[in-house]
Short mmCIF file of the C-alpha atoms (twelve columns), coordinates in Angstrom:
data_MODEL
# 
_entry.id   MODEL 
# 
loop_
_atom_site.group_PDB 
_atom_site.id 
_atom_site.type_symbol 
_atom_site.label_atom_id 
_atom_site.label_alt_id 
_atom_site.label_comp_id 
_atom_site.label_asym_id 
_atom_site.label_seq_id 
_atom_site.Cartn_x 
_atom_site.Cartn_y 
_atom_site.Cartn_z 
_atom_site.pdbx_PDB_model_num 
ATOM 1   C CA . GLN A 1   0.000   0.000  0.000   1 
ATOM 2   C CA . VAL A 2   1.475   3.312  -1.089  1 
ATOM 3   C CA . GLN A 3   1.203   6.161  1.397   1 
ATOM 4   C CA . LEU A 4   2.444   9.740  1.189   1 
ATOM 5   C CA . VAL A 5   2.552   12.128 4.138   1 
ATOM 6   C CA . GLU A 6   3.371   15.801 3.654   1 
ATOM 7   C CA . SER A 7   4.698   18.121 6.331   1 
ATOM 8   C CA . GLY A 8   6.384   21.499 6.640   1 
ATOM 9   C CA . GLY A 9   3.596   23.831 5.632   1 
ATOM 10  C CA . GLY A 10  2.817   26.975 7.564   1 
ATOM 11  C CA . SER A 11  2.538   30.728 7.434   1 
ATOM 12  C CA . VAL A 12  5.304   33.008 6.249   1 
ATOM 13  C CA . GLN A 13  5.711   36.577 5.098   1 
ATOM 14  C CA . ALA A 14  6.354   37.409 1.465   1 
ATOM 15  C CA . GLY A 15  9.988   36.832 0.589   1 
ATOM 16  C CA . GLY A 16  10.353  34.079 3.131   1 
ATOM 17  C CA . SER A 17  11.110  30.397 2.730   1 
ATOM 18  C CA . LEU A 18  9.550   27.062 3.589   1 
ATOM 19  C CA . ARG A 19  10.668  23.484 3.050   1 
ATOM 20  C CA . LEU A 20  8.004   20.865 2.476   1 
ATOM 21  C CA . SER A 21  8.664   17.191 3.072   1 
ATOM 22  C CA . CYS A 22  6.900   14.137 1.716   1 
ATOM 23  C CA . SER A 23  7.537   10.836 3.436   1 
ATOM 24  C CA . VAL A 24  6.706   7.833  1.247   1 
ATOM 25  C CA . SER A 25  6.031   4.204  2.116   1 
ATOM 26  C CA . GLY A 26  5.087   1.275  -0.076  1 
ATOM 27  C CA . ARG A 27  7.189   2.253  -3.093  1 
ATOM 28  C CA . GLU A 28  10.654  3.663  -3.672  1 
ATOM 29  C CA . VAL A 29  10.838  7.312  -4.690  1 
ATOM 30  C CA . ARG A 30  13.910  6.636  -6.829  1 
ATOM 31  C CA . THR A 31  11.880  4.381  -9.146  1 
ATOM 32  C CA . SER A 32  8.897   6.690  -9.372  1 
ATOM 33  C CA . THR A 33  7.993   10.036 -10.852 1 
ATOM 34  C CA . MET A 34  7.461   12.319 -7.890  1 
ATOM 35  C CA . GLY A 35  5.669   15.611 -8.025  1 
ATOM 36  C CA . TRP A 36  4.438   18.527 -5.993  1 
ATOM 37  C CA . TYR A 37  1.139   20.180 -6.863  1 
ATOM 38  C CA . ARG A 38  -0.869  22.977 -5.306  1 
ATOM 39  C CA . GLN A 39  -4.509  23.946 -5.226  1 
ATOM 40  C CA . VAL A 40  -6.529  26.909 -4.093  1 
ATOM 41  C CA . PRO A 41  -10.296 26.753 -3.531  1 
ATOM 42  C CA . GLY A 42  -12.252 27.012 -6.750  1 
ATOM 43  C CA . LYS A 43  -9.267  26.348 -8.983  1 
ATOM 44  C CA . GLN A 44  -7.728  23.290 -10.586 1 
ATOM 45  C CA . ARG A 45  -4.765  21.590 -9.013  1 
ATOM 46  C CA . GLU A 46  -1.598  22.784 -10.720 1 
ATOM 47  C CA . VAL A 47  1.829   21.236 -10.972 1 
ATOM 48  C CA . VAL A 48  4.664   22.884 -9.052  1 
ATOM 49  C CA . ALA A 49  7.585   20.544 -9.636  1 
ATOM 50  C CA . PHE A 50  8.541   17.093 -10.881 1 
ATOM 51  C CA . ILE A 51  11.527  14.896 -10.225 1 
ATOM 52  C CA . PHE A 52  11.893  11.939 -12.544 1 
ATOM 53  C CA . ARG A 53  13.491  8.548  -12.042 1 
ATOM 54  C CA . ASN A 54  16.703  9.726  -13.716 1 
ATOM 55  C CA . GLY A 55  16.903  12.676 -11.325 1 
ATOM 56  C CA . GLY A 56  15.847  15.246 -13.868 1 
ATOM 57  C CA . THR A 57  13.534  17.989 -12.683 1 
ATOM 58  C CA . SER A 58  10.876  20.193 -14.221 1 
ATOM 59  C CA . TYR A 59  9.175   23.389 -13.085 1 
ATOM 60  C CA . PRO A 60  6.549   25.728 -14.469 1 
ATOM 61  C CA . ASP A 61  7.587   29.318 -15.147 1 
ATOM 62  C CA . SER A 62  5.666   30.520 -12.095 1 
ATOM 63  C CA . VAL A 63  8.097   28.882 -9.658  1 
ATOM 64  C CA . ARG A 64  11.265  28.234 -11.674 1 
ATOM 65  C CA . GLY A 65  14.260  29.758 -9.942  1 
ATOM 66  C CA . ARG A 66  12.451  29.971 -6.608  1 
ATOM 67  C CA . PHE A 67  11.418  26.377 -5.885  1 
ATOM 68  C CA . THR A 68  13.647  23.301 -5.852  1 
ATOM 69  C CA . ILE A 69  12.504  19.690 -5.701  1 
ATOM 70  C CA . SER A 70  14.839  17.033 -4.362  1 
ATOM 71  C CA . ARG A 71  14.697  13.519 -3.027  1 
ATOM 72  C CA . ASP A 72  16.399  11.396 -0.420  1 
ATOM 73  C CA . ASN A 73  16.584  7.859  -1.765  1 
ATOM 74  C CA . ALA A 74  17.817  6.383  1.496   1 
ATOM 75  C CA . GLY A 75  15.073  8.041  3.510   1 
ATOM 76  C CA . ASN A 76  12.508  7.516  0.763   1 
ATOM 77  C CA . ALA A 77  11.346  11.106 0.884   1 
ATOM 78  C CA . VAL A 78  10.887  14.045 -1.424  1 
ATOM 79  C CA . PHE A 79  11.306  17.715 -0.562  1 
ATOM 80  C CA . LEU A 80  10.258  21.070 -1.952  1 
ATOM 81  C CA . GLN A 81  12.416  24.036 -0.987  1 
ATOM 82  C CA . MET A 82  10.472  27.232 -1.569  1 
ATOM 83  C CA . ASN A 83  12.306  30.544 -1.520  1 
ATOM 84  C CA . GLY A 84  11.150  34.021 -2.366  1 
ATOM 85  C CA . LEU A 85  7.576   33.141 -1.509  1 
ATOM 86  C CA . LYS A 86  4.809   35.353 -2.844  1 
ATOM 87  C CA . PRO A 87  1.192   35.748 -1.692  1 
ATOM 88  C CA . GLU A 88  0.097   34.006 -4.892  1 
ATOM 89  C CA . ASP A 89  1.939   30.886 -3.719  1 
ATOM 90  C CA . THR A 90  -0.696  30.474 -1.000  1 
ATOM 91  C CA . ALA A 91  -2.354  27.090 -1.510  1 
ATOM 92  C CA . VAL A 92  -2.626  23.560 -0.241  1 
ATOM 93  C CA . TYR A 93  0.417   21.676 -1.465  1 
ATOM 94  C CA . PHE A 94  0.187   17.992 -2.366  1 
ATOM 95  C CA . CYS A 95  2.844   15.384 -2.939  1 
ATOM 96  C CA . SER A 96  2.244   12.776 -5.632  1 
ATOM 97  C CA . LEU A 97  3.810   9.533  -6.785  1 
ATOM 98  C CA . ARG A 98  3.206   8.043  -10.221 1 
ATOM 99  C CA . ASN A 99  4.145   4.441  -10.862 1 
ATOM 100 C CA . ASP A 100 5.063   2.697  -14.115 1 
ATOM 101 C CA . ASP A 101 1.415   1.935  -14.844 1 
ATOM 102 C CA . GLY A 102 0.537   5.621  -14.645 1 
ATOM 103 C CA . ILE A 103 -1.355  5.258  -11.408 1 
ATOM 104 C CA . ALA A 104 -1.028  8.312  -9.185  1 
ATOM 105 C CA . TYR A 105 -1.032  8.369  -5.414  1 
ATOM 106 C CA . TRP A 106 -1.541  11.500 -3.334  1 
ATOM 107 C CA . GLY A 107 -0.842  12.771 0.115   1 
ATOM 108 C CA . GLN A 108 -3.368  14.619 2.240   1 
ATOM 109 C CA . GLY A 109 -1.869  18.037 1.555   1 
ATOM 110 C CA . THR A 110 -0.263  20.735 3.663   1 
ATOM 111 C CA . GLN A 111 -1.318  24.387 3.812   1 
ATOM 112 C CA . VAL A 112 1.081   27.141 2.809   1 
ATOM 113 C CA . THR A 113 0.029   30.717 3.519   1 
ATOM 114 C CA . VAL A 114 2.099   33.700 2.400   1 
ATOM 115 C CA . SER A 115 1.164   37.122 3.719   1 
ATOM 116 C CA . VAL A 116 2.177   40.504 2.381   1 
# 
């Protein structure tokens, strides 16, 4: 059974930093496509970052240069370092794992609030 548990969310002022963690059990992160997404009420969930099996990463323009995704293979965890936070980054952030069959698993989400 695959389980993902996010942590590290909170409240921060604009320009500040947060580091989100995603602890994974039931499948190895190094053999999966791992992603971070975010969602605000009334809007679709949007991708924030991917890290692929080969270690390559991908970011949308909205966060590129500010956010960094990484993984700890030994600890079977994935992280999202967020710097230069803006009020528009306020959302619930979700960790996801996608296996070889394309099946996606999700964590419960962690709230990030950025104030001016």
